C-alpha positions in Angstrom: 4.2 29.2 -6.6 6.0 31.1 -3.9 9.6 29.9 -3.0 10.1 28.9 0.6 13.1 29.9 2.8 13.6 29.6 6.6 16.3 29.8 9.4 16.9 26.4 10.8 18.6 25.9 14.4 18.0 24.9 17.9 16.9 27.4 19.5 15.5 29.7 16.7 12.5 31.4 18.4 14.4 34.6 19.0 16.0 34.9 15.4 14.9 38.0 13.8 15.7 36.7 10.1 12.0 36.1 9.0 11.6 39.9 9.6 14.7 40.9 7.9 14.1 38.8 4.8 10.3 39.8 4.6 11.9 43.3 4.4 14.2 42.6 1.6 11.5 40.6 0.1 9.1 44.0 -0.3 12.1 46.1 -1.2 13.1 44.1 -4.2 9.4 42.5 -5.5 10.9 38.8 -5.1 8.0 36.3 -4.0 9.3 34.3 -1.0 8.2 33.5 2.3 10.6 32.9 5.3 10.0 31.0 8.3 11.9 29.7 11.3 12.6 25.9 11.8 13.2 24.3 14.9 15.4 21.2 14.5 16.0 18.4 16.9 19.6 18.6 18.3 19.4 15.1 16.6 17.5 15.8 13.6 19.0 18.5 11.5 19.5 16.7 8.3 16.2 15.2 8.4 14.4 18.4 9.1 16.4 19.8 6.2 15.1 16.9 4.0 11.6 17.5 4.6 12.1 21.3 4.2 13.6 20.8 1.0 10.9 18.3 -0.5 8.1 20.9 0.6 9.1 23.4 -1.7 12.3 24.7 0.2 14.8 26.3 -1.8 17.3 27.3 1.2 18.0 27.8 4.8 20.1 30.1 6.7 21.6 27.8 9.5 22.1 28.8 13.2 23.6 27.3 16.3 24.4 24.6 16.5 23.9 23.3 13.3 26.9 25.2 10.9 29.1 22.1 11.1 26.5 19.7 10.2 25.4 21.9 7.3 29.0 22.2 6.0 28.9 18.3 6.1 25.5 18.2 4.1 26.2 20.7 1.4 27.6 18.8 -1.6 29.1 22.1 -3.3 31.1 24.5 -1.0 31.8 28.3 -1.3 35.5 29.3 -0.7 34.5 31.3 2.3 32.7 27.8 3.7 36.1 26.1 3.1 38.0 28.3 4.8 35.6 28.5 7.7 34.6 25.0 7.5 31.1 25.8 8.5 28.0 26.9 6.8 25.3 29.4 7.6 23.5 29.5 4.2 22.2 26.6 2.0 20.9 27.0 -1.5 19.0 23.9 -2.9 20.1 23.4 -6.6 19.1 20.7 -9.5 22.6 19.3 -9.1 23.0 19.4 -5.4 23.8 21.5 -2.5 25.1 24.8 -2.3 26.9 26.0 0.9 28.3 29.4 1.7 29.3 31.5 4.7 28.1 34.7 5.0 29.3 35.7 8.4 32.5 37.2 7.8 31.3 39.3 4.9 28.6 40.6 7.2 30.8 41.6 9.8 33.3 43.3 7.3 30.6 45.0 5.4 28.9 46.4 8.8 32.4 47.6 10.2 33.7 49.3 7.0 30.6 50.3 5.2 27.8 51.3 7.9 30.4 52.0 10.6 32.5 53.7 8.4 35.9 52.2 10.0 38.3 51.0 7.7 40.0 47.7 8.4 42.9 48.0 6.0 46.2 48.7 7.7 44.7 48.3 11.4 45.4 45.9 14.2 42.6 43.9 14.7 42.2 41.7 17.7 39.7 38.7 17.6 38.2 37.0 20.9 37.5 33.4 20.8 38.9 30.8 19.0 35.7 28.7 18.1 33.2 28.6 15.0 31.7 32.5 15.2 35.6 33.4 14.8 36.9 31.0 12.7 33.8 32.1 10.2 35.6 35.8 10.1 39.0 35.3 9.6 39.2 34.8 5.9 37.1 37.9 5.1 38.9 40.1 7.5 42.4 39.0 6.2 41.0 39.9 2.6 40.9 43.5 4.0 44.7 44.0 4.9 45.0 44.9 8.1 48.3 45.2 9.6 47.8 42.3 11.9 45.4 39.6 13.1 45.5 38.5 16.3 43.3 35.4 18.0 43.2 35.3 21.7 41.6 32.5 23.6 41.3 30.7 27.1 42.6 27.9 25.1 45.7 28.8 23.5 46.1 25.5 21.7 42.7 26.1 19.9 43.8 29.7 18.9 47.2 28.0 17.9 45.1 25.4 15.4 43.7 28.5 13.7 46.7 30.2 13.2 48.0 27.0 11.5 45.0 26.7 9.4 45.3 30.8 8.2 49.2 30.8 7.9 51.6 33.4 9.1 49.1 36.5 8.7 47.4 35.2 11.8 48.8 35.0 15.2 47.6 33.3 18.2 47.9 34.6 21.9 46.8 33.8 25.5 44.6 36.7 26.9 47.6 37.6 29.5 50.2 37.8 26.8 48.1 40.5 25.4 49.5 43.0 28.3 51.0 46.0 26.6 49.8 45.7 23.0 47.3 47.8 21.8 44.9 47.4 18.7 42.8 49.5 16.8 39.8 46.9 16.3 38.8 44.4 18.9 36.2 42.1 18.0 34.5 39.8 20.8 33.3 36.6 19.1 33.0 34.6 22.3 29.8 33.7 24.2 30.7 35.5 27.0 28.1 38.3 26.1 25.2 35.7 26.5 26.0 35.2 30.2 26.7 38.8 31.2 30.4 38.1 31.5 33.5 39.6 29.9 36.6 37.8 28.3 39.5 37.8 30.6 41.2 40.9 28.5 43.9 42.9 30.2 43.7 46.3 30.7 45.0 48.7 28.1 44.3 46.8 24.8 42.2 49.2 23.1 43.8 51.8 21.3 42.9 55.5 21.1 40.3 56.0 18.4 39.5 52.1 18.3 36.5 50.2 17.7 35.4 47.8 20.2 32.9 45.4 18.5 30.6 42.6 20.2 28.9 39.8 17.6 26.3 39.7 20.1 23.4 42.0 19.6 20.0 42.5 21.6 22.1 42.6 24.8 22.5 46.3 25.0 25.7 47.5 26.2 27.2 44.2 27.1 30.3 43.8 29.7 32.7 44.0 26.6 31.0 47.0 25.5 31.0 48.6 28.7 34.9 47.5 29.0 36.0 49.2 25.6 33.8 52.5 26.2 35.6 52.8 29.8 38.9 52.4 28.1 38.8 55.0 25.9 37.3 53.2 22.5 36.0 55.7 20.2 33.6 53.6 19.0 31.7 50.8 20.0 29.1 48.5 18.2 26.8 45.2 18.5 26.4 42.8 16.2 22.9 43.7 14.7 24.4 45.4 11.3 26.4 42.1 11.0 23.4 40.4 11.0 21.4 42.2 8.7 24.7 42.3 6.3 25.1 38.4 6.5 21.4 38.3 5.9 21.6 40.4 2.3 24.6 38.3 1.3 22.1 35.2 1.9 19.5 36.8 0.1 21.8 37.6 -3.2 23.0 34.1 -2.9 19.4 32.8 -3.1 18.0 35.3 -5.9 20.7 36.7 -7.3 19.2 40.3 -6.0 21.2 42.4 -4.0 18.9 44.3 -1.4 19.6 47.5 0.4 20.1 47.4 4.3 20.1 50.7 5.7 16.4 50.9 6.0 16.2 47.5 7.4 18.9 48.1 10.0 17.5 51.4 11.0 14.1 49.8 11.4 15.7 47.0 13.7 17.6 49.8 15.7 14.3 51.6 16.3 12.6 48.6 17.8 
């Protein structure tokens, strides 16, 4: 019988994951079906249990359920433990495996798709919420020269500094004045509202990359700011979405799909 997978969230109707995983299935010949699963805000676990009982083999987890998915999983990957959040669940005979593929997706998009090396670069991560936390360990694994986390509430950034150790530095936005970075990643929700994090002028170094995790919003205020301040490259998070999906597909099926054609098709749309 065809194995069932889905993306679970609230809201979830905007998700492009079904289109992406359908393309991966065609490419690899894997017999799966993939759907959207809307869970009530107070009904995540019951929705997961019902899906699993009806031949469900795995789930992608989106907002606002990644922390609940972490608590639901009985076995965690190292990436999930570092992030304390799960975006990929796999249902095994012995339990529920939880992983976090967000950071891997970001790194592969920046390094492989955009051809922008992270090693030896000064990286600035904007925001200290779940989106930021999920990508810190994979970014550190690329050996940047520094990783700074800026947040409106400095205490939240400092909690990540304590969690990830001396290779991470917390900063208030205003304290960034006079400092330049090679890669600036917007992991805040500001682009959802069409606003801009309170960045001081001059943080984008020559030949830098401005990267917004948000996708489908065109040139966001953050990306406009990066371009206007001389960033050599700007990119949204569509490539990250495709790459993290490919990693989830590998976790479920043991087959790693190619991503270039899928990403190009989504860009064309």
